[in-house]
C-alpha positions, 0 to 999 in steps of 0.5 A, a space after each residue: 083439767 090443766 096441769 096446774 090444777 092437777 098439781 094443786 089437786 095432787 098437793 092438797 091430796 098429798 097434804 091430807 094424807 100426811 096430816 091422816 085427814 083424807 077421811 073415808 074415800 067418800 069424804 076424800 072425794 067430797 074434800 077434793 070436789 071430784 067422784 069417788 072413783 076419781 079419788 080412787 084413780 088419783 090415789 092409785 096414781 100416788 101408788 104407781 109413783 112409789 107412795 106406800 098408801 093404805 086406808 087405816 080403818 081406825 083413823 078413818 083416812 089414807 096413811 103412809 103405810 111405812 111402819 116403824 118398829 116402835 109401837 107400830 107407828 106410822 111414819 112418811 117414808 120419802 120414797 119418791 121425789 114428787 113430794 118435792 117436785 110438786 111445790 117447784 112446779 106449782 111456783 112455776 105454773 101459777 
């Protein structure tokens, strides 16, 4: 897969996580057009980059797992620069 395709794929994955709409691991694989194992590898890659991601059985979606002290609400924690780098990289490659 080309670098451009990876950038687009990871951007889509981060967007789905942010919206809490990844679905189950099987549904995520279908949304990304990859195998369930490959989708799992992408989640692990993001974790390795510092994203705190977990699967929420209640929401049936991967979510950012930085928990606020207010009613255990899941919030996005900007602990990695990749979210700001991806759009610039995508524009450079496309």
